[in-house]
Biopython code that builds the backbone (N, CA, C, O; Angstrom):
import numpy as np
from Bio.PDB.StructureBuilder import StructureBuilder

atoms = [
    (1, "UNK", "N", (-78.076, 49.758, 150.072)),
    (1, "UNK", "CA", (-78.482, 50.561, 149.848)),
    (1, "UNK", "C", (-77.827, 51.655, 149.330)),
    (1, "UNK", "O", (-76.824, 52.122, 149.869)),
    (2, "UNK", "N", (-78.439, 52.211, 148.074)),
    (2, "UNK", "CA", (-77.899, 52.528, 147.371)),
    (2, "UNK", "C", (-78.095, 54.010, 146.976)),
    (2, "UNK", "O", (-79.254, 54.339, 147.230)),
    (3, "UNK", "N", (-77.314, 55.100, 146.400)),
    (3, "UNK", "CA", (-77.747, 56.873, 146.614)),
    (3, "UNK", "C", (-77.054, 57.492, 145.533)),
    (3, "UNK", "O", (-75.842, 57.403, 145.729)),
    (4, "UNK", "N", (-77.219, 57.847, 144.896)),
    (4, "UNK", "CA", (-77.141, 58.953, 143.599)),
    (4, "UNK", "C", (-76.138, 59.752, 144.045)),
    (4, "UNK", "O", (-76.088, 60.308, 145.142)),
    (5, "UNK", "N", (-75.214, 59.802, 143.024)),
    (5, "UNK", "CA", (-73.895, 60.371, 143.273)),
    (5, "UNK", "C", (-73.533, 61.408, 142.253)),
    (5, "UNK", "O", (-72.616, 62.212, 142.424)),
    (6, "UNK", "N", (-74.162, 61.366, 141.365)),
    (6, "UNK", "CA", (-74.716, 62.663, 140.582)),
    (6, "UNK", "C", (-75.882, 62.476, 139.704)),
    (6, "UNK", "O", (-76.510, 61.420, 139.774)),
    (7, "UNK", "N", (-76.172, 63.256, 139.015)),
    (7, "UNK", "CA", (-77.497, 63.652, 138.917)),
    (7, "UNK", "C", (-77.151, 63.870, 137.171)),
    (7, "UNK", "O", (-76.288, 64.666, 136.800)),
    (8, "UNK", "N", (-78.159, 62.836, 135.977)),
    (8, "UNK", "CA", (-77.836, 63.964, 134.279)),
    (8, "UNK", "C", (-78.845, 64.336, 134.005)),
    (8, "UNK", "O", (-79.656, 63.586, 133.463)),
    (9, "UNK", "N", (-79.121, 65.609, 134.291)),
    (9, "UNK", "CA", (-80.000, 66.641, 133.179)),
    (9, "UNK", "C", (-79.930, 66.506, 131.959)),
    (9, "UNK", "O", (-78.798, 66.193, 131.590)),
    (10, "UNK", "N", (-80.839, 66.634, 130.982)),
    (10, "UNK", "CA", (-81.363, 66.473, 129.449)),
    (10, "UNK", "C", (-81.785, 67.898, 129.624)),
    (10, "UNK", "O", (-82.609, 68.260, 130.463)),
    (11, "UNK", "N", (-81.063, 68.815, 128.636)),
    (11, "UNK", "CA", (-81.050, 69.886, 128.439)),
    (11, "UNK", "C", (-82.462, 70.701, 127.245)),
    (11, "UNK", "O", (-83.093, 71.757, 127.288)),
    (12, "UNK", "N", (-82.442, 69.990, 126.678)),
    (12, "UNK", "CA", (-83.324, 69.395, 125.413)),
    (12, "UNK", "C", (-85.278, 69.249, 126.733)),
    (12, "UNK", "O", (-86.431, 69.605, 126.488)),
    (13, "UNK", "N", (-84.785, 68.726, 127.697)),
    (13, "UNK", "CA", (-86.277, 68.515, 128.192)),
    (13, "UNK", "C", (-86.481, 68.991, 129.397)),
    (13, "UNK", "O", (-87.218, 68.523, 130.264)),
    (14, "UNK", "N", (-85.760, 70.012, 129.446)),
    (14, "UNK", "CA", (-85.330, 70.675, 131.261)),
    (14, "UNK", "C", (-86.825, 71.053, 131.752)),
    (14, "UNK", "O", (-87.270, 71.005, 132.899)),
    (15, "UNK", "N", (-87.272, 71.322, 130.927)),
    (15, "UNK", "CA", (-89.076, 72.058, 131.963)),
    (15, "UNK", "C", (-90.046, 70.826, 132.006)),
    (15, "UNK", "O", (-91.225, 71.176, 132.048)),
    (16, "UNK", "N", (-89.869, 69.647, 132.007)),
    (16, "UNK", "CA", (-89.947, 68.174, 132.080)),
    (16, "UNK", "C", (-89.934, 68.256, 133.966)),
    (16, "UNK", "O", (-88.986, 68.815, 134.517)),
    (17, "UNK", "N", (-91.015, 67.675, 134.752)),
    (17, "UNK", "CA", (-90.483, 67.683, 136.296)),
    (17, "UNK", "C", (-89.532, 66.349, 136.438)),
    (17, "UNK", "O", (-89.267, 65.645, 135.464)),
    (18, "UNK", "N", (-89.041, 66.081, 137.789)),
    (18, "UNK", "CA", (-88.257, 65.095, 137.555)),
    (18, "UNK", "C", (-88.918, 64.340, 138.167)),
    (18, "UNK", "O", (-89.765, 64.811, 138.926)),
    (19, "UNK", "N", (-88.763, 62.926, 138.052)),
    (19, "UNK", "CA", (-89.529, 61.625, 139.317)),
    (19, "UNK", "C", (-87.855, 61.139, 139.680)),
    (19, "UNK", "O", (-86.738, 61.478, 139.290)),
    (20, "UNK", "N", (-88.468, 60.071, 140.739)),
    (20, "UNK", "CA", (-87.842, 58.783, 141.178)),
    (20, "UNK", "C", (-88.202, 58.052, 140.731)),
    (20, "UNK", "O", (-89.387, 58.198, 140.432)),
    (21, "UNK", "N", (-87.594, 56.813, 140.349)),
    (21, "UNK", "CA", (-87.694, 55.631, 140.417)),
    (21, "UNK", "C", (-88.416, 55.373, 138.850)),
    (21, "UNK", "O", (-88.827, 56.417, 138.344)),
    (22, "UNK", "N", (-88.556, 54.518, 138.289)),
    (22, "UNK", "CA", (-88.535, 54.237, 136.639)),
    (22, "UNK", "C", (-89.760, 53.945, 136.237)),
    (22, "UNK", "O", (-89.889, 53.091, 135.359)),
    (23, "UNK", "N", (-90.581, 54.406, 136.634)),
    (23, "UNK", "CA", (-92.490, 54.405, 136.024)),
    (23, "UNK", "C", (-92.336, 54.547, 134.519)),
    (23, "UNK", "O", (-93.223, 54.140, 133.768)),
    (24, "UNK", "N", (-91.595, 54.928, 134.216)),
    (24, "UNK", "CA", (-92.029, 55.465, 132.364)),
    (24, "UNK", "C", (-92.739, 56.432, 132.180)),
    (24, "UNK", "O", (-93.009, 56.573, 130.987)),
    (25, "UNK", "N", (-93.412, 57.590, 133.199)),
    (25, "UNK", "CA", (-94.540, 58.514, 132.831)),
    (25, "UNK", "C", (-94.074, 59.706, 132.225)),
    (25, "UNK", "O", (-94.605, 60.392, 131.351)),
    (26, "UNK", "N", (-92.679, 59.889, 133.000)),
    (26, "UNK", "CA", (-92.305, 60.880, 132.298)),
    (26, "UNK", "C", (-91.740, 60.672, 130.887)),
    (26, "UNK", "O", (-91.879, 61.423, 129.922)),
    (27, "UNK", "N", (-91.020, 59.415, 130.955)),
    (27, "UNK", "CA", (-90.944, 59.101, 129.764)),
    (27, "UNK", "C", (-91.743, 59.157, 128.422)),
    (27, "UNK", "O", (-91.389, 59.566, 127.317)),
    (28, "UNK", "N", (-92.862, 58.653, 128.824)),
    (28, "UNK", "CA", (-94.142, 58.488, 128.084)),
    (28, "UNK", "C", (-94.601, 59.790, 127.511)),
    (28, "UNK", "O", (-94.611, 59.852, 126.281)),
    (29, "UNK", "N", (-95.046, 61.014, 128.296)),
    (29, "UNK", "CA", (-94.907, 62.482, 128.318)),
    (29, "UNK", "C", (-94.054, 62.741, 127.227)),
    (29, "UNK", "O", (-94.539, 63.220, 126.202)),
    (30, "UNK", "N", (-92.311, 62.381, 127.337)),
    (30, "UNK", "CA", (-91.811, 63.569, 126.467)),
    (30, "UNK", "C", (-91.342, 63.013, 124.910)),
    (30, "UNK", "O", (-90.834, 63.641, 123.981)),
    (31, "UNK", "N", (-91.684, 61.736, 125.011)),
    (31, "UNK", "CA", (-92.034, 61.187, 123.863)),
    (31, "UNK", "C", (-93.605, 61.780, 122.848)),
    (31, "UNK", "O", (-93.642, 62.164, 121.679)),
    (32, "UNK", "N", (-94.541, 61.670, 123.681)),
    (32, "UNK", "CA", (-95.688, 62.487, 122.645)),
    (32, "UNK", "C", (-95.633, 63.790, 122.356)),
    (32, "UNK", "O", (-96.115, 64.340, 121.366)),
    (33, "UNK", "N", (-94.868, 64.411, 123.484)),
    (33, "UNK", "CA", (-94.772, 66.103, 123.722)),
    (33, "UNK", "C", (-93.940, 65.891, 121.860)),
    (33, "UNK", "O", (-94.549, 66.427, 120.933)),
    (34, "UNK", "N", (-92.746, 65.189, 121.576)),
    (34, "UNK", "CA", (-92.289, 65.072, 120.685)),
    (34, "UNK", "C", (-93.243, 64.515, 119.583)),
    (34, "UNK", "O", (-93.336, 65.317, 118.653)),
    (35, "UNK", "N", (-93.903, 63.500, 119.426)),
    (35, "UNK", "CA", (-94.346, 63.706, 119.030)),
    (35, "UNK", "C", (-95.502, 64.075, 118.076)),
    (35, "UNK", "O", (-95.694, 63.703, 116.919)),
    (36, "UNK", "N", (-96.276, 64.966, 118.922)),
    (36, "UNK", "CA", (-97.530, 65.788, 118.455)),
    (36, "UNK", "C", (-96.184, 66.824, 117.395)),
    (36, "UNK", "O", (-96.111, 66.599, 116.187)),
    (37, "UNK", "N", (-95.258, 67.878, 118.052)),
    (37, "UNK", "CA", (-94.604, 68.075, 117.607)),
    (37, "UNK", "C", (-93.869, 67.978, 116.647)),
    (37, "UNK", "O", (-93.443, 69.012, 116.133)),
    (38, "UNK", "N", (-93.544, 66.837, 116.182)),
    (38, "UNK", "CA", (-92.816, 66.120, 114.888)),
    (38, "UNK", "C", (-94.740, 66.199, 113.844)),
    (38, "UNK", "O", (-94.833, 66.824, 112.787)),
    (39, "UNK", "N", (-95.207, 65.913, 114.086)),
    (39, "UNK", "CA", (-97.110, 65.506, 113.143)),
    (39, "UNK", "C", (-96.862, 67.207, 112.504)),
    (39, "UNK", "O", (-96.676, 67.639, 111.366)),
    (40, "UNK", "N", (-96.964, 67.831, 113.789)),
    (40, "UNK", "CA", (-97.309, 68.991, 113.446)),
    (40, "UNK", "C", (-97.189, 69.580, 112.544)),
    (40, "UNK", "O", (-98.027, 70.195, 111.885)),
    (41, "UNK", "N", (-95.491, 69.382, 112.337)),
    (41, "UNK", "CA", (-94.298, 70.215, 111.894)),
    (41, "UNK", "C", (-94.298, 70.061, 109.620)),
    (41, "UNK", "O", (-94.158, 70.608, 108.526)),
    (42, "UNK", "N", (-94.713, 68.301, 110.774)),
    (42, "UNK", "CA", (-94.608, 67.671, 108.933)),
    (42, "UNK", "C", (-95.956, 67.984, 108.122)),
    (42, "UNK", "O", (-95.903, 67.869, 106.897)),
    (43, "UNK", "N", (-97.386, 68.445, 108.834)),
    (43, "UNK", "CA", (-98.470, 69.045, 108.122)),
    (43, "UNK", "C", (-97.780, 70.396, 107.657)),
    (43, "UNK", "O", (-97.909, 70.816, 106.508)),
    (44, "UNK", "N", (-97.142, 70.954, 108.497)),
    (44, "UNK", "CA", (-97.397, 72.139, 108.246)),
    (44, "UNK", "C", (-95.879, 72.171, 106.991)),
    (44, "UNK", "O", (-95.791, 72.848, 105.967)),
    (45, "UNK", "N", (-95.134, 71.452, 107.412)),
    (45, "UNK", "CA", (-93.704, 71.327, 105.941)),
    (45, "UNK", "C", (-94.550, 71.067, 104.478)),
    (45, "UNK", "O", (-94.406, 71.673, 103.415)),
    (46, "UNK", "N", (-95.631, 69.769, 104.860)),
    (46, "UNK", "CA", (-96.125, 69.332, 103.799)),
    (46, "UNK", "C", (-97.331, 70.388, 102.967)),
    (46, "UNK", "O", (-98.114, 70.122, 102.056)),
    (47, "UNK", "N", (-97.137, 71.366, 103.547)),
    (47, "UNK", "CA", (-98.362, 72.216, 103.153)),
    (47, "UNK", "C", (-98.141, 73.350, 102.405)),
    (47, "UNK", "O", (-98.831, 73.939, 101.573)),
    (48, "UNK", "N", (-96.905, 73.566, 102.922)),
    (48, "UNK", "CA", (-95.648, 74.621, 102.321)),
    (48, "UNK", "C", (-94.972, 74.099, 101.464)),
    (48, "UNK", "O", (-94.409, 74.869, 100.687)),
    (49, "UNK", "N", (-94.757, 72.520, 101.266)),
    (49, "UNK", "CA", (-94.394, 72.236, 100.080)),
    (49, "UNK", "C", (-95.064, 71.897, 98.743)),
    (49, "UNK", "O", (-94.489, 71.636, 97.686)),
    (50, "UNK", "N", (-96.263, 71.943, 98.957)),
    (50, "UNK", "CA", (-97.719, 71.533, 97.851)),
    (50, "UNK", "C", (-97.862, 73.064, 97.838)),
    (50, "UNK", "O", (-97.851, 73.017, 96.607)),
    (51, "UNK", "N", (-97.992, 74.428, 98.097)),
    (51, "UNK", "CA", (-97.541, 75.492, 97.887)),
    (51, "UNK", "C", (-96.315, 75.990, 97.029)),
    (51, "UNK", "O", (-96.448, 76.659, 96.004)),
    (52, "UNK", "N", (-95.347, 75.673, 97.453)),
    (52, "UNK", "CA", (-94.312, 75.730, 96.480)),
    (52, "UNK", "C", (-94.207, 75.494, 95.522)),
    (52, "UNK", "O", (-93.853, 76.348, 94.708)),
    (53, "UNK", "N", (-94.567, 73.719, 95.032)),
    (53, "UNK", "CA", (-94.518, 73.144, 93.397)),
    (53, "UNK", "C", (-95.620, 73.819, 93.017)),
    (53, "UNK", "O", (-95.496, 74.390, 91.934)),
    (54, "UNK", "N", (-96.692, 73.942, 93.579)),
    (54, "UNK", "CA", (-98.153, 74.429, 92.393)),
    (54, "UNK", "C", (-97.548, 75.941, 91.971)),
    (54, "UNK", "O", (-97.885, 76.420, 90.888)),
    (55, "UNK", "N", (-96.675, 76.648, 92.833)),
    (55, "UNK", "CA", (-95.965, 78.034, 92.109)),
    (55, "UNK", "C", (-95.421, 77.654, 91.071)),
    (55, "UNK", "O", (-95.715, 78.149, 89.983)),
    (56, "UNK", "N", (-94.131, 76.284, 91.276)),
    (56, "UNK", "CA", (-93.351, 76.492, 90.067)),
    (56, "UNK", "C", (-93.790, 76.226, 88.928)),
    (56, "UNK", "O", (-93.459, 76.872, 87.933)),
    (57, "UNK", "N", (-95.021, 74.716, 88.893)),
    (57, "UNK", "CA", (-95.570, 74.893, 88.329)),
    (57, "UNK", "C", (-95.754, 75.854, 87.173)),
    (57, "UNK", "O", (-95.251, 75.910, 86.051)),
    (58, "UNK", "N", (-96.855, 76.770, 87.973)),
    (58, "UNK", "CA", (-98.104, 77.962, 87.861)),
    (58, "UNK", "C", (-96.481, 79.077, 86.739)),
    (58, "UNK", "O", (-96.639, 79.768, 85.733)),
    (59, "UNK", "N", (-95.587, 78.878, 87.254)),
    (59, "UNK", "CA", (-94.331, 79.638, 86.560)),
    (59, "UNK", "C", (-94.713, 79.249, 85.723)),
    (59, "UNK", "O", (-95.445, 79.676, 84.831)),
    (60, "UNK", "N", (-93.836, 77.595, 86.100)),
    (60, "UNK", "CA", (-93.036, 77.875, 84.180)),
    (60, "UNK", "C", (-94.213, 77.488, 83.705)),
    (60, "UNK", "O", (-93.758, 77.197, 82.599)),
    (61, "UNK", "N", (-95.339, 77.238, 83.604)),
    (61, "UNK", "CA", (-96.470, 77.588, 82.340)),
    (61, "UNK", "C", (-96.615, 78.725, 81.684)),
    (61, "UNK", "O", (-96.563, 78.923, 80.471)),
    (62, "UNK", "N", (-96.826, 79.570, 82.684)),
    (62, "UNK", "CA", (-96.597, 81.163, 82.204)),
    (62, "UNK", "C", (-95.318, 81.631, 81.282)),
    (62, "UNK", "O", (-95.355, 82.686, 80.649)),
    (63, "UNK", "N", (-94.304, 80.844, 81.266)),
    (63, "UNK", "CA", (-93.262, 81.079, 82.121)),
    (63, "UNK", "C", (-92.221, 80.454, 80.105)),
    (63, "UNK", "O", (-91.106, 80.761, 79.681)),
    (64, "UNK", "N", (-93.676, 79.285, 79.289)),
    (64, "UNK", "CA", (-93.227, 78.054, 78.802)),
    (64, "UNK", "C", (-93.155, 78.454, 77.263)),
    (64, "UNK", "O", (-92.577, 77.789, 76.403)),
    (65, "UNK", "N", (-93.934, 79.820, 77.029)),
    (65, "UNK", "CA", (-93.854, 80.528, 75.278)),
    (65, "UNK", "C", (-94.270, 79.504, 74.395)),
    (65, "UNK", "O", (-93.589, 79.116, 73.446)),
    (66, "UNK", "N", (-95.168, 79.151, 74.642)),
    (66, "UNK", "CA", (-96.115, 78.566, 73.811)),
    (66, "UNK", "C", (-95.149, 76.980, 73.505)),
    (66, "UNK", "O", (-95.543, 76.200, 72.638)),
    (67, "UNK", "N", (-93.885, 76.685, 74.342)),
    (67, "UNK", "CA", (-93.482, 75.331, 73.517)),
    (67, "UNK", "C", (-94.437, 74.288, 74.143)),
    (67, "UNK", "O", (-94.105, 74.297, 75.328)),
    (68, "UNK", "N", (-95.291, 73.526, 74.020)),
    (68, "UNK", "CA", (-95.639, 71.501, 74.235)),
    (68, "UNK", "C", (-94.725, 71.198, 75.425)),
    (68, "UNK", "O", (-95.040, 71.416, 76.595)),
    (69, "UNK", "N", (-93.781, 70.771, 75.095)),
    (69, "UNK", "CA", (-93.522, 69.996, 75.767)),
    (69, "UNK", "C", (-93.085, 70.643, 77.742)),
    (69, "UNK", "O", (-93.244, 70.172, 78.868)),
    (70, "UNK", "N", (-92.450, 72.026, 77.102)),
    (70, "UNK", "CA", (-92.665, 72.763, 78.578)),
    (70, "UNK", "C", (-93.695, 73.074, 79.272)),
    (70, "UNK", "O", (-93.611, 73.434, 80.446)),
    (71, "UNK", "N", (-94.952, 72.957, 78.531)),
    (71, "UNK", "CA", (-96.497, 72.591, 79.304)),
    (71, "UNK", "C", (-96.799, 72.298, 79.308)),
    (71, "UNK", "O", (-97.855, 72.835, 79.642)),
    (72, "UNK", "N", (-96.925, 71.187, 79.106)),
    (72, "UNK", "CA", (-96.608, 69.551, 79.725)),
    (72, "UNK", "C", (-96.046, 69.481, 80.627)),
    (72, "UNK", "O", (-96.670, 69.490, 81.688)),
    (73, "UNK", "N", (-94.639, 69.379, 80.635)),
    (73, "UNK", "CA", (-93.898, 69.825, 82.632)),
    (73, "UNK", "C", (-94.997, 70.308, 83.645)),
    (73, "UNK", "O", (-95.534, 69.655, 84.540)),
    (74, "UNK", "N", (-95.296, 72.274, 83.100)),
    (74, "UNK", "CA", (-95.839, 72.429, 83.819)),
    (74, "UNK", "C", (-97.076, 72.312, 84.348)),
    (74, "UNK", "O", (-97.476, 72.725, 85.436)),
    (75, "UNK", "N", (-97.549, 71.830, 83.658)),
    (75, "UNK", "CA", (-99.458, 70.616, 83.891)),
    (75, "UNK", "C", (-98.932, 69.397, 84.562)),
    (75, "UNK", "O", (-99.757, 68.979, 85.374)),
    (76, "UNK", "N", (-97.854, 68.683, 84.509)),
    (76, "UNK", "CA", (-97.733, 67.657, 85.040)),
    (76, "UNK", "C", (-97.098, 68.090, 86.898)),
    (76, "UNK", "O", (-97.232, 67.320, 87.848)),
    (77, "UNK", "N", (-96.597, 69.144, 86.953)),
    (77, "UNK", "CA", (-96.068, 69.716, 88.501)),
    (77, "UNK", "C", (-97.328, 69.793, 88.373)),
    (77, "UNK", "O", (-97.745, 68.641, 88.254)),
    (78, "UNK", "N", (-97.860, 70.260, 88.347)),
    (78, "UNK", "CA", (-99.554, 71.612, 89.120)),
    (78, "UNK", "C", (-100.078, 69.723, 89.238)),
    (78, "UNK", "O", (-99.930, 69.295, 90.383)),
    (79, "UNK", "N", (-100.638, 68.654, 88.203)),
    (79, "UNK", "CA", (-101.473, 67.788, 88.958)),
    (79, "UNK", "C", (-100.374, 67.206, 89.245)),
    (79, "UNK", "O", (-100.267, 66.664, 88.145)),
    (80, "UNK", "N", (-99.051, 66.701, 90.048)),
    (80, "UNK", "CA", (-98.483, 66.040, 90.778)),
    (80, "UNK", "C", (-98.752, 67.316, 92.482)),
    (80, "UNK", "O", (-98.315, 67.007, 93.591)),
    (81, "UNK", "N", (-99.288, 68.224, 92.285)),
    (81, "UNK", "CA", (-98.968, 69.087, 93.275)),
    (81, "UNK", "C", (-100.383, 68.971, 94.387)),
    (81, "UNK", "O", (-100.519, 68.776, 95.595)),
    (82, "UNK", "N", (-101.300, 69.211, 93.218)),
    (82, "UNK", "CA", (-102.532, 69.088, 93.689)),
    (82, "UNK", "C", (-102.706, 67.014, 94.600)),
    (82, "UNK", "O", (-103.013, 66.791, 95.771)),
    (83, "UNK", "N", (-102.450, 66.184, 93.749)),
    (83, "UNK", "CA", (-102.008, 64.389, 94.424)),
    (83, "UNK", "C", (-101.374, 64.902, 95.615)),
    (83, "UNK", "O", (-101.926, 64.750, 96.705)),
    (84, "UNK", "N", (-100.320, 65.466, 95.513)),
    (84, "UNK", "CA", (-99.749, 66.073, 97.164)),
    (84, "UNK", "C", (-100.641, 66.537, 98.588)),
    (84, "UNK", "O", (-100.697, 66.166, 99.760)),
    (85, "UNK", "N", (-101.460, 67.851, 97.498)),
    (85, "UNK", "CA", (-102.240, 68.379, 98.418)),
    (85, "UNK", "C", (-103.770, 66.952, 98.977)),
    (85, "UNK", "O", (-104.607, 67.226, 99.837)),
    (86, "UNK", "N", (-103.740, 65.896, 98.394)),
    (86, "UNK", "CA", (-105.142, 64.939, 98.558)),
    (86, "UNK", "C", (-104.145, 64.500, 99.247)),
    (86, "UNK", "O", (-103.372, 65.215, 98.610)),
    (87, "UNK", "N", (-103.469, 63.981, 99.961)),
    (87, "UNK", "CA", (-102.812, 62.840, 100.275)),
    (87, "UNK", "C", (-102.194, 63.365, 101.751)),
    (87, "UNK", "O", (-102.128, 62.733, 102.805)),
    (88, "UNK", "N", (-101.793, 64.649, 101.478)),
    (88, "UNK", "CA", (-101.799, 65.479, 102.986)),
    (88, "UNK", "C", (-103.313, 65.697, 103.969)),
    (88, "UNK", "O", (-103.513, 65.694, 105.184)),
    (89, "UNK", "N", (-104.249, 65.884, 102.716)),
    (89, "UNK", "CA", (-105.325, 66.065, 103.764)),
    (89, "UNK", "C", (-106.299, 64.750, 104.091)),
    (89, "UNK", "O", (-107.083, 64.781, 105.040)),
    (90, "UNK", "N", (-106.169, 63.544, 103.180)),
    (90, "UNK", "CA", (-106.547, 62.293, 103.577)),
    (90, "UNK", "C", (-105.311, 61.565, 104.748)),
    (90, "UNK", "O", (-105.495, 60.353, 104.857)),
    (91, "UNK", "N", (-103.930, 62.187, 105.749)),
    (91, "UNK", "CA", (-103.304, 62.147, 106.237)),
    (91, "UNK", "C", (-103.825, 63.096, 107.730)),
    (91, "UNK", "O", (-103.682, 62.878, 108.933)),
    (92, "UNK", "N", (-104.222, 63.775, 107.253)),
    (92, "UNK", "CA", (-104.843, 64.623, 108.130)),
    (92, "UNK", "C", (-106.292, 63.760, 108.670)),
    (92, "UNK", "O", (-106.521, 63.371, 109.815)),
    (93, "UNK", "N", (-107.020, 63.636, 107.645)),
    (93, "UNK", "CA", (-108.483, 63.102, 108.297)),
    (93, "UNK", "C", (-108.307, 61.829, 108.945)),
    (93, "UNK", "O", (-109.316, 61.381, 109.490)),
    (94, "UNK", "N", (-107.041, 61.011, 109.022)),
    (94, "UNK", "CA", (-107.234, 59.672, 109.550)),
    (94, "UNK", "C", (-106.134, 60.038, 110.180)),
    (94, "UNK", "O", (-105.511, 58.977, 110.150)),
    (95, "UNK", "N", (-105.525, 60.715, 110.672)),
    (95, "UNK", "CA", (-104.710, 61.618, 112.214)),
    (95, "UNK", "C", (-105.922, 61.866, 112.887)),
    (95, "UNK", "O", (-106.255, 61.670, 114.056)),
    (96, "UNK", "N", (-106.578, 62.384, 111.815)),
    (96, "UNK", "CA", (-108.185, 63.494, 113.051)),
    (96, "UNK", "C", (-109.032, 62.190, 112.896)),
    (96, "UNK", "O", (-110.205, 62.552, 112.994)),
    (97, "UNK", "N", (-108.978, 60.812, 112.695)),
    (97, "UNK", "CA", (-109.924, 59.853, 112.655)),
    (97, "UNK", "C", (-109.121, 58.607, 114.282)),
    (97, "UNK", "O", (-109.621, 58.353, 115.378)),
    (98, "UNK", "N", (-107.828, 58.175, 113.683)),
    (98, "UNK", "CA", (-107.347, 57.321, 115.019)),
    (98, "UNK", "C", (-106.720, 58.051, 115.791)),
    (98, "UNK", "O", (-106.137, 57.419, 116.672)),
    (99, "UNK", "N", (-106.565, 59.437, 115.833)),
    (99, "UNK", "CA", (-106.391, 59.528, 117.238)),
    (99, "UNK", "C", (-107.108, 59.756, 118.460)),
    (99, "UNK", "O", (-106.540, 59.550, 119.532)),
    (100, "UNK", "N", (-108.906, 60.366, 118.392)),
    (100, "UNK", "CA", (-109.870, 60.479, 119.222)),
    (100, "UNK", "C", (-110.601, 59.022, 118.949)),
    (100, "UNK", "O", (-111.344, 58.737, 119.889)),
    (101, "UNK", "N", (-110.585, 58.274, 118.159)),
    (101, "UNK", "CA", (-111.162, 56.732, 118.164)),
    (101, "UNK", "C", (-110.440, 56.132, 118.608)),
    (101, "UNK", "O", (-111.031, 55.476, 119.465)),
    (102, "UNK", "N", (-109.042, 55.790, 118.596)),
    (102, "UNK", "CA", (-108.723, 54.325, 119.530)),
    (102, "UNK", "C", (-107.547, 54.891, 120.684)),
    (102, "UNK", "O", (-107.270, 53.987, 121.472)),
    (103, "UNK", "N", (-107.081, 55.691, 120.855)),
    (103, "UNK", "CA", (-106.688, 56.558, 121.909)),
    (103, "UNK", "C", (-107.380, 57.363, 122.566)),
    (103, "UNK", "O", (-107.233, 56.935, 123.711)),
    (104, "UNK", "N", (-108.541, 58.910, 122.680)),
    (104, "UNK", "CA", (-108.972, 59.365, 123.242)),
    (104, "UNK", "C", (-108.249, 60.748, 122.368)),
    (104, "UNK", "O", (-109.209, 61.428, 122.004)),
    (105, "UNK", "N", (-107.413, 61.172, 122.069)),
    (105, "UNK", "CA", (-106.273, 61.896, 121.922)),
    (105, "UNK", "C", (-106.390, 62.894, 120.506)),
    (105, "UNK", "O", (-106.742, 62.670, 119.348)),
    (106, "UNK", "N", (-106.111, 63.590, 120.928)),
    (106, "UNK", "CA", (-106.399, 64.582, 119.172)),
    (106, "UNK", "C", (-104.664, 65.121, 118.369)),
    (106, "UNK", "O", (-104.148, 66.239, 118.363)),
    (107, "UNK", "N", (-104.179, 63.864, 117.799)),
    (107, "UNK", "CA", (-102.622, 63.603, 117.942)),
    (107, "UNK", "C", (-102.675, 65.160, 117.158)),
    (107, "UNK", "O", (-101.818, 65.924, 117.602)),
    (108, "UNK", "N", (-103.389, 65.633, 116.265)),
    (108, "UNK", "CA", (-102.759, 66.763, 115.947)),
    (108, "UNK", "C", (-102.717, 68.297, 116.571)),
    (108, "UNK", "O", (-102.472, 69.429, 116.154)),
    (109, "UNK", "N", (-103.033, 67.775, 117.599)),
    (109, "UNK", "CA", (-102.894, 69.001, 118.960)),
    (109, "UNK", "C", (-101.842, 68.782, 120.087)),
    (109, "UNK", "O", (-101.962, 67.825, 120.853)),
    (110, "UNK", "N", (-100.596, 69.851, 120.213)),
    (110, "UNK", "CA", (-99.620, 69.396, 121.354)),
    (110, "UNK", "C", (-100.052, 69.615, 122.486)),
    (110, "UNK", "O", (-99.196, 69.500, 123.364)),
    (111, "UNK", "N", (-101.472, 70.002, 122.955)),
    (111, "UNK", "CA", (-102.323, 70.462, 124.284)),
    (111, "UNK", "C", (-102.594, 68.850, 124.892)),
    (111, "UNK", "O", (-102.865, 68.866, 126.093)),
    (112, "UNK", "N", (-102.565, 67.367, 124.222)),
    (112, "UNK", "CA", (-103.154, 66.538, 124.603)),
    (112, "UNK", "C", (-102.161, 65.550, 126.301)),
    (112, "UNK", "O", (-102.500, 64.732, 127.156)),
    (113, "UNK", "N", (-100.803, 66.375, 125.918)),
    (113, "UNK", "CA", (-99.959, 66.168, 126.688)),
    (113, "UNK", "C", (-100.063, 66.434, 127.679)),
    (113, "UNK", "O", (-99.945, 65.688, 128.651)),
    (114, "UNK", "N", (-100.413, 68.028, 127.667)),
    (114, "UNK", "CA", (-100.729, 68.397, 129.590)),
    (114, "UNK", "C", (-102.069, 67.699, 129.697)),
    (114, "UNK", "O", (-102.777, 67.948, 130.672)),
    (115, "UNK", "N", (-102.456, 66.877, 128.805)),
    (115, "UNK", "CA", (-104.473, 65.984, 129.669)),
    (115, "UNK", "C", (-103.581, 64.649, 130.242)),
    (115, "UNK", "O", (-103.923, 63.882, 131.143)),
    (116, "UNK", "N", (-102.478, 64.618, 129.529)),
    (116, "UNK", "CA", (-102.106, 62.411, 130.096)),
    (116, "UNK", "C", (-101.436, 62.916, 131.367)),
    (116, "UNK", "O", (-101.365, 62.128, 132.310)),
    (117, "UNK", "N", (-100.806, 64.467, 131.530)),
    (117, "UNK", "CA", (-100.481, 64.511, 132.978)),
    (117, "UNK", "C", (-101.027, 64.554, 134.143)),
    (117, "UNK", "O", (-100.626, 64.264, 135.271)),
    (118, "UNK", "N", (-102.382, 65.113, 133.559)),
    (118, "UNK", "CA", (-103.211, 65.137, 134.882)),
    (118, "UNK", "C", (-103.841, 63.791, 135.385)),
    (118, "UNK", "O", (-104.501, 63.768, 136.424)),
]
sb = StructureBuilder()
sb.init_structure("model")
sb.init_model(0)
sb.init_chain("A")
sb.init_seg("    ")
for serial, (resi, resn, name, xyz) in enumerate(atoms, 1):
    if name == "N":
        sb.init_residue(resn, " ", resi, " ")
    sb.init_atom(name, np.array(xyz, "f"), 0.0, 1.0, " ", f" {name:<3s}", serial, name[0])
structure = sb.get_structure()
């Protein structure tokens, strides 16, 4: 007969319920929560990066002062911002398709972790 002499608590997941045994269900909920937060954060940061990159290209174009090479660099930066935006939209569309189709979950919403717990 074994008994627990000490219990280690992870402060990062303090709101998760304690469990007995090694079912892995709580671990899956924790992983799902962090995965959903990571995906949402990556999409938000990607959108912010696209906006900043586009604005920098526009500012460079306005301040080029008629210099052809500076205007071309600014145009390339704006084109790259649009390509990044298209890739971001494509990634979100893939996540929006893959999650409900294969897993029955919306991978872009953190609420699905609560649905798994039920």
